[in-house]
Every structure is written in C-alpha cells, then in structure tokens.
N, C-alpha and C positions, 0 to 999 in steps of 0.2 A: 110598141117601141123596144127593137131587138137589145138583146143586155149589150152592153160596151167591154170590150176587154182590156184589163188595165196591164200595161207590160210589166215586166219584170220590175222588181226594185233594183238601185243601183248595188251592187255587190251579193247578189242572190242570181241563185240559178234554180229553175222548176228541179226540183226533184233531190236537187243536192244540199247538204249540208256545208253551209259557210262559215266561216268564221267571221264574226261582228264586225263590223266597220270600225278601223280605231284600235283592234285590241292589241297592237304591236306581235301576233304570233302568227304563222301560217303555217296552215296543218294540208296537204296536199290530197286530193281525190284518191278514193282506192278505187284500182280499176275494178270492174264485176268479176269476182269468182277467186280476186288475188287474196293471199292469207291476211289478217290481222296482225299487227306489230308487236302486240302482247309479250311475247317470248323478247322480242330484241330490248324493250324497254327492263325487263327482269334482268338482263344479261348485264346493261349498261348499269341497273342501280348497283347490280355486287362489285363492280369495279370501282362504284363510288365508294362503297363501303369497306371495300379493301384499302383503297389508298388514304380514307377518311382514319382506319387504325394504323396505318403507317404511318400517319403523320400525329397522331395523338399518343402511341405508343412511346417514344421516345419523349415526347413532352410530360407523360405522366412519370416516367422513370428519372425524369430531372426533379420534378417537382416530386415524388417519394424520395427522394436523394437529398432536397432541401426542407425536407420535413424531418425526414432521419439525423441531418446535419444539426440542425436548428432545436428542434424539439428535442431528439431521443441522445443522439451523443454531443447535444452543444456544450454542456456541462465540459467533457472530457475533454473535446480541442481547447476549450479557453483555458482547462488547467494546463495541457500540456506545452499553450502557447506561453500562457506564463513560465511552467519550468524552463523553458528555453530563455528566458529572458532573466535568468535566476543564476547569481553567480555567488560561490561560497566561498569565503575567506575565512583562513585559518586566527584566531584570536591567539596569541602568546600568551603563556603563561608566566609571571615573572620568576625568575628563579630566586631561589631562596637565598639569605645571607649567609655566610662562613664569619662567624666573629670570633673571638677571644673570650676570654673568662670572664673580662669585665665588660662584653658586650662592644669592642672595639672592632668595625669590621674589616674584614682579613678579603672579602669578596663583596659584591654585589652586582646587581642588576640595572640599567638604565634601560627607559624606553628609546625604541627609535626604530625605522623601517625602511625597507624596501620598496626601491619606487622601481617598478616594473612597466609595460607598456603590452597593447595586443595592438600588433601594425595593419592588422586590419581594418581599426576603424578609425585608425590616423587620418586625417581628412589632408593634412598637410604636413609632411615629413619634417621638410626645412624649417618652415615657420615655428616648429612645436619645438625640433632642436635647439633653434636661436632663443626661444624662450625658458628652454631649461638650462642652456649652458653654464650660467654664472650660479644658478642656483647649486647644479651638480658637481659644478666645476669639472665639469667634462669635454673635451674640446666638440664644435659643433658638428665638424665634418664624421665624428664618431659616433654619435647621436642621432645623425642621418641616414647612416646608415642601418644603426640598429632598428630605427623605425621604416626604414622601408622593406624589409625583411619580409618574408612570407609566410613566417609561421605567426602562432597568436600569441607566444607571450617571449619576453626579451627581459633582461634585467638592465635597468640601466646604473642603478648606482645602489648603494649597498649602506647601512646602518648609516642613514639620515636622521638630522635630529628633528623633534618634533616642529620646531619654530619651521623648518625649511620646509618640511610637509604644507603645513598651514600656509608658507607662502604659494605652491604649485596649485596648490586646493582652488585658493584664489583667482589663479589663470584660466579655470576652468577649461581645462586641455580634453581635448576626447581621447580619450584610448588610454589615459595614465592611469594607472592603481598604485594602490600602496597595501605591502603588506607588513606585520609583524616582524621586526628584525631588532632582536633587543641588543645590548652592549653588557658585555660580561667586563667587570673594570676590579683591578687589585689594587685600591691604595697603598699597600704597605710593600707594592714591589718584591723583591728579593727575600723580605724577611716574611720565613715560615711558607717560602713560596711550595718548599718539596711535599712540605703537609698538606697543604690546601690543596695544590695541584691544580690544571687547567684544563678549560672546555674545546671541545674542536668548533668547527665553523658550523657545524649544526647544532651548537649546542650542547651536545653530550659531554658528559664529562669523563676524561680519558685520563687522569690518574690524580693520586691522591686523594682528599675526601670527597672532590669533584666526582670522581669514580665511583668511590666505594658507598657514596648516598646520593648517587646521580637521581632516583627514582623519588626521593624525599625531595631533593633540591628544586627538580625538574616541576613538579606539579603537572596539572592537568590543563592539556590546550583547549579552549574554546572554540565556536564558530559562528561565523554572521552569515547567513543566508539575505543578499538582497535583491530585490527586481529593478534591472538596469533599463536604459534607454537605445537606441541607438548607438549615441555618442558613446555608450558604458558608464552615464554615471545615474546614479538612483533616481528612481521615478519617486516623487513625494508622496504620491498616494497608492505606491505599490508596495510587495511584501519587502518587510524589514525583521528579520528575525535573528535574535542572538540567543549562544548558549554561552554564559558568560566561562571566563577562563578560573582554573583555581590554582592560586600562586604557588609555589612552590614554600615547603617548611626551612624555616632557618635552624641551621645548624652550629650550635654552640660548644668552641673545643674548652679543653681546660688547660690551653696553653696562654702564658702570661706574654703577652706580644712585647712589654718593655723589657722583658728581661731576653725572650726570641733575641731581640735588636742587639742587644750588647751580647750574647755568645753569639752571634753570628759574626758579630765585628771582631771578635777574638779569634774565630777558626778564620776567618780570611786573614788575619795577621799573620797566622802559623801558617797558611798556604803560601805566604809571602817569602818564607826563611829561605829560599832559594833550594829546599832538599824537602819537602815535604807537598805532598801531589796531593794528598786528601786529607782532611781532616773530619770527624765526627763527634758529635757531644749528644747526649741524652741528661736533659733533667727532672728525676721523679719526684714526689712528694713521699717522704718515707714512711709516712702513714696509710696511705689512700691509695698508690701506684698509680696516682693519674703523674700524665706526660707534661711538665710546666713549661719545658721548651726541647726543641728537637731538631737538629740541622746540622749538614754539612755544608764543605767548600770544595770546588766550585758550586756555589746554586744557580740557580734561573729565577727570570721573573717568570710569571704565568701570564703575563699578559704579551711578554715575546716568546711565548713557548713555539709559536711555528716556525720561528727565526736562531732556535737553540740546536747545540748539536743534541740528537736524538739518543747519543750516549749519557748526557747529564740530566736527562730528564726523569730523574728517577730518586728515590728515597737512600740514600746508601747506609743511612742509620736500623735500616728495617732488611735492606736489600743486599747489602755487601756482608761477606764475612770475611775473617780475619783468624791465626792464631793468637789467642791474647796473650801467651804467655803467662808471666809471674803472677799476674790477678789473679789466675784459676785457684793459684795456691790457697786462698782463704778457704773454699771448698775442701781441699782437702784437708787443711787443718780442723777446721768445724766438723767434720767427718772424724777425723780424730778424737778430739775432744769431747763429742758426743759419745764414741763407741766406747768410752773411757780407754783409750789406748793413751793416752798424754794428757796433761794440762800444762795452761802458760809457766808453770815453772820446772815443767821436767824437763831435766837435763840430757841432751844427745852429744856424743862425742863424734863430731862430723870431719869426714876427711874433705882435701879438697875434692877428688873425684871418686864414682862410682860405677861399678861392670853393671852395665843394664844387657844380657844377650850378650849377643856381639859388637855392641856400642859401649861407650865411655861416655860417662856424662859428667862433667865438671861442674862446678859454682860459677860464675863470670870472672873468677879469677883462683886459678887451681893455689891450694894452701895445706901448710900442715892439719894436723888434725887439731880441732877448737871445740872446747866444752861449749855449747852454745843451749841457753832453755831453748823452749820452745816459742816465746817469745824472739827470742832472738832467730832462731832459724827464719820466722816470719820478718821479723825487721829488714835483717841481714838478705832478708829472697836467697837464702841457699839451697840451691838445686837438691844436692846431695841428701840435706837434712830434710825435706820435704819427702823424696822418694823413700827416706826408710820410715818414716811414717805412713806413707803410701803402702808400702809393703805388709807390715804392720795391721793395715785397714784389712787388705787383702781388694784383690782387682774389684769383685761381684759388687761388695759393698759400697767400695768408690766409685762404682757405677749407678750404683740406687742414689746414693747423693747426690752424683751430677745430673740426674733426670730428676730429681727433687727438687732441685734449685731453676729448671729449667732449660739446663742443657740440651741439645739435640732435639727441641722442639718448639713451634712457633708460640708466641705469649698471647695472640689472640688479638693484637692491634688492631683497632680499627681503620687499616691501611691496607692497600693491596701490595702484591708482591713480597708480602714478609717471606724473609727464607727461615728455615729452623734450623740451621746452620749444618755442620758435618760431624757427626759424632758416631763412630765403631762399638757394637754391642763389646763387653769385656771378653766374650768367647771368642773374638778376632785379636785381641790385644798379644801378641809376643812379647817377650820382657822389656825389649826396648820401646815399645810402642807403649807399655804399662808405664815404665819409666816417665815417658815424655808427656803423655795424658796428667801423670799429677802436676806437672809443672806446666800444664797451659800449652803445651804443643804436640801436633797431631789430633787436634780438637778446633772445630775452626766455630765462631760464635758472630753472632752482630754486635752493634754497640749497646742495642735494646736490651738484647739476651744480658750481658753483664750488667749493667744497671740494674737490671731487678735482681741479679743474683744479691748484690749488694743492699737492695732495700730488703729482702728478707731477713738479713744481716741487722740490719738498720731498724727494722722493727720487730725486735724480740722475737726472730726468730721464724716468724709469719711471713712466707710470701703471696702478696696479691698480684696478681695478675694485671700488668700496667694498660690503662684504659686513658684513649684522648679525647673522645666526645662526651661532654658531659649531659646534653640534652638536646632535641630532635625536635622540632615546634614547640618546645616549652615542656614539653616532655621530658623529665629524668630518664635516664639509661638506667640499666637494670646492675645493683651494687655488685661486681663480681666478690666471689667467697675467694677467703684467704685460706692458704691450706700451709699448716707447721711443719717444715722443714728441719727445723732442731729448737731445740728446747731454749726458755726465754734464760737460763744459766748458760747455756752454753753460747746463745748469740751474744751475751754480756761477756763473756769472757774473748769472743774473736773481737768485740769494740775495742776491749783493753789492748789485745794482742794488734789491732789495726792501728793505733792509736800511736803504738811506739815506731811504726815504721815512718809517722811523721815528725817523730820525735828525735833527742840528742841522739846520734848513733844509726838513726833509721836512714832508707835510702830515698827518701822524700822531704827533705826540709822545705823545698821551695812550694809544697802544696800547702803549705799553713798560710792559715789567714788571722789576721791579727784581730784578737780579741775574742776567737772562737777557737775552741778544741776542737781539731780536726781527726777521722780516722778513716785511713784507706791504704791501698796500694798499688804499686808501680808494677809495671810489664816492659817486658821488652822481647819480643816474641823473634825469631827469625820471616825473615817473609819469603814465600815460593816467588821463584824467580819463572814468569811463565813463558820467558824464551827456552829453558832447558826444563822446567818442570820439577826442578831440582831449589835447593836453599840458595847455591853457590851464584853470588851477585846480586841476590834479590833484596838486600838491605832489610829493614827491619820494619816492624809494625810497634811504635810505642805507647802504651797506655796508662792511664789513673784513672781509679774509681774509690770513690768515697762518698762518704756523707758529715754532715756537721750539722749541729753541735755534736760533738763526739758522745759528750754526756746526756743530750735531748735530743735523737736526730730528728731534725725538718725536710730537710733535702738530701737527696744521691745525686750526684753528679758521675759520669762518666764522660770519657774524653780517649780518643784513640788517634794517633798521628801516622800516616802509612808515608815510610819515608825510604825509597829504594835504594838511595845512593849514601845513607847515611849513617853511622853506628854509635848515634847517641842514645841515650838510655831513656826510659819514661818518664825516671825521677828529673833529668834535667830539662826535658821539651814538653811534657804532656800535663806534669806534675803543676807547674806554671799558667799553664792554661785555665787547670782544674781550679786552679785559686782564684783566678778572677774570676769566673763563672760563677764559685759557690759565693763570694763575695757580693757580688752585686744580688742573688738568690737572699740572701740572709741579709742585707741592710735593706734592701727593696722591702721587703716582708717584714719588717721593724722588730726581727727576730731580736731577745736581747743576749748580748754576749755571754758566754758562759762564766757563772759564776763560782765555779770551784777550777780550782788548780791541774795541770796536767798530773798524772801520778809518776811515781818514780818508777822504771822499768827496768826490770832485772833482765840484760839480756845475755850475761854468760852465768856459768857455775862460780864462777870465783865471787861473783858479786853480793 
C-alpha cells in the first residue's frame, strides 16, 4: 500500500522556520542570500542604552542631591532655617541710682517698653490699629499708616508701662514686639539738678554725675535670642536663650538733700530781688572737704532738660568764673602772717588811696590816713592796707600762696566742665595788676574754688580737695590727701581776723548766726561788661565766704551774686544769704552753739 503524503500543518511550511502559532510575534522570512539582521539589533540596543542613561542620569543626580541634603548637609540647612527664625532682642540694664548721703534717691530708673512692629507680618493693619489705639493712646489712622508701611521695623509707642505691655500681649497680635525702654526719674525735681545732671533719649548721661559716672551707672545690657513663628510670636518648643543684663551701680553723693533744698530756695529768693541775675553757693564740710550742698539759680529740672534753654544746662558753681574781690584778701593776709611780715595786731598807717603803676587804687571811700591794725585792715576791707602788705610779701611769693590755696587750677571735683579760673603768673604782673590781684581783681575763680580756699583756713591750714562722691556700687572712693598751705598758728590768727569782719565795726554784721561765732569775708568786685569788654556798666559781683562755728569750724559756705545793675556791697546782699544757709547747716546737723564768747577785736592802733 503506497505511503500517504500528510499535508503541511497549518502555520508551517516545508523548509521554513515559522513562529509557533499563538506566539504573538512575527518574523518575516529572510530571502535566500540576504544578510542577517544582527548589526541592526546591535544599533537598536545602543540607542536603548543611551536613552536609558539619559533618563537615569538626572534621576541619579536628583537622588544624590537628596542624599546630600538629607544625609550630609541636613543639619546645616536645619540650623540655617532655625537661624532665619531667630530674633535677637536687647535686654536693657536698669541704670543705677544717684542718692544723697542718707540714701534719698535723686535719680532712679523704672522699667518700661518700646512697642514696635514688623509691618510685613501684620496681617490686618486696620484691625491691629483698632486694637492698639486705646492702649497706646495713638490715633487709629496714625497706627494704620505705620502698620501698612513697607519696612520691617516701626516704633508705635515709647516708654510704655509694664501693665500696658501685658494687656497688649494678651491680644496675641501678629507682628507686634516689645523692646526695653526704661524711664529715668528725678524725684527731687530741681533740687540738686545741676549736680545730678540728666540723660539723653538713648539713656546716655549728658551732664553732671549722670555724665561723669555714665559707665558705672549704665551697667551692661543683655540679650534674648528667641525662635519665632510666622506671626512673629515665640515658638514654645523653639530656641529661647538669654544673657542677663547687669544693672548699673548706685552712686552715693556727699550731698544732704534737705540742706540742698533750703539752699536752693534761698538762692531763688536772691534771684527774685530784681537785680541778681545769677546766684551760686557751695557748702563744704570743713574737715573732709565733702560737698554738702552745691547749686545756682536759675536751675533746671533734669526731667525737663530737653525743654530747657541750653544755656542753663550747666553747673555755674564749677563752670562759671568771676572776680572774687575782697574775699581774696584772706589769702594775701595769710601769706603776710605766714611769712612773718605781720601779725593781727601789727599797725599800719593806711591812706585812702595808693599809686599802682599808672593807676590809683582807693579804698571803698577815700579817707585821711588811719592807723589800722592788720585785723582792722581785713575787718574794714581796706584795699590800700592789703596792697601795702602784698608789696612786703613780693609778687612771686604771693603767687605761690595763691596757687597753694588752689587758685588757677581745678579742684578735681567729680563733675564735668570744671573751670580752672583765670590766673596769670606773677612774671606778667605790671604794678597795677599786682595791686589788683592782691585785692581779688584781675583774677577769676569759681564758687567752689573760693569755698576750698576758706576750707583750708578752717581746717587748721590744711587744704583737702573737695569731693562729691561718697561711694560707687557701695565701694567708698579714695580719701583725698590734704596739703598744708599755712601753719596751724597762721590759720588760727586768720580765723580771729575773719571773725572780726562779722563782729562790731566789721563789714558783715548781717552774716551773724544767732548762738554761733562766725568768721568770714565780704567781697564786692567790679563785673566785666560783656558788651564793651570793660568794667564800665558791668555792675558788681558780691560775695561772702566764711565758716562756723569760728572756734570749732564745721561748715564752710561760699555765696556769690551776679548783679549787673546794682552797686550794693557783699555785706549787704551776700552776707544774709550766707547766714540763712549756714544757720540751716548748723541746726540741722545738731551742732552745739559756741560755748565761748566772741573775742574783743583791736581794729585801730589807738585801741
């Protein structure tokens, strides 16, 4: 039986390679002799690889950056983000107090705040302004304008009390912040204002003790660093670091606020007499040189310094100079006694006038020759008698004594703006000037300098530089060293002669203080007229400087009154002011009245 031929299976051809049925792919038959497609597949494969690399490279770069950001630099970026949220706020140090010798405050600081805003954080300026207007006492329209600005810092109110700050904080307003803005208070007002001085708007001391001890009073500010959210409020769990402020030190003065008050009242009365344009006074402790009171009229209230005429913002008792006149005769006579030229009982025949170069110097009233003792020369304030003694001393020697008493140099008081006065050396003295210097003309001093001269006489001839500051931060200041100017014997003789000035026949009976022996000297010096640079029409400066009790000195008081339109003498107008101030100083301190009677003074050669 012949073999049967099986037809080809569907999908297959004899001699061909066919894709199995249902494979989903189709490969066309290669014609006999045609090249194989191996190279084309390779080219396609390369294109796929390149494409894959193009896709993968950015992905790998992004992934690497993410790894770098999160794994390597993550901490740095987190720190930078936190730093961007940090806000630094200064913590103001409370300025130290200025107190008197008994601890009574003359200047102190209370806490307050400055309300500021960052307008870029304020979501609704109008609504925020409405919430703040009553608390800050600022019109809504003004606050709205401020809160709508483009800047990031604007001051809404200054020196706001802590109670108001608390009320604002409770409102939770975004973009509103607070800065320390303390308030400086001067509870005594004008009392000791020229001594205490004042601070500027930025809190820096600009005058007086406030300026001289600015660094000690100011302290050191601190700082608070806090992390805030988008509304500007601190994040509860965020960074909150503070460096505390160091408050300023207390400066304790040697002033007695009660005596200072009485003294300033008395000076104010003097300035209201219609002729006195300036009056100054200084009270010193006779044995320590401490300034117990110091002031001038017109004065000023440190709290209102910004509204005060700049010409008044000084301390005339240490900055203004004047020709002292006859109060300087105490130095001339002290030099004469110390040099052995004269004693209190030495008799001089004194004419009413004396030739001095091309000038003639007279006594207050010209007179026939009078035999006066040296005590009488001082008690009667004789210009001629004083010049006669000065010529026996010699110009150079007189200059040495004047400088030893502190004339021509600053006292070293702890205050800014102290003047050294005006005092030319004896090599420049012509005959007329030498005569003038001996009687207190042609030389200029401050009120404090004159007080210091008499402190040396009252302290047995030992001059102690005046001081005003008792302690800083509880630490006492250095004790100033005394300098012997004249012997104790000479100082005693000067006290005797100066007491004669206040006694019967002297020029200053109005300087007496009931119950106490008083020693001192009047002065009536011509005042330079600033309009012509001459003495004509300048009026006078009247002075009185003295100490009490004369037999046991406790206080020295110097008073000078500038009177451009008056010819009244120191014994008439300055001596009563001295007496009122000295009376208060002695009685308030409980000084026992003098137990010994005033001596009888020999003023003329015939007594």
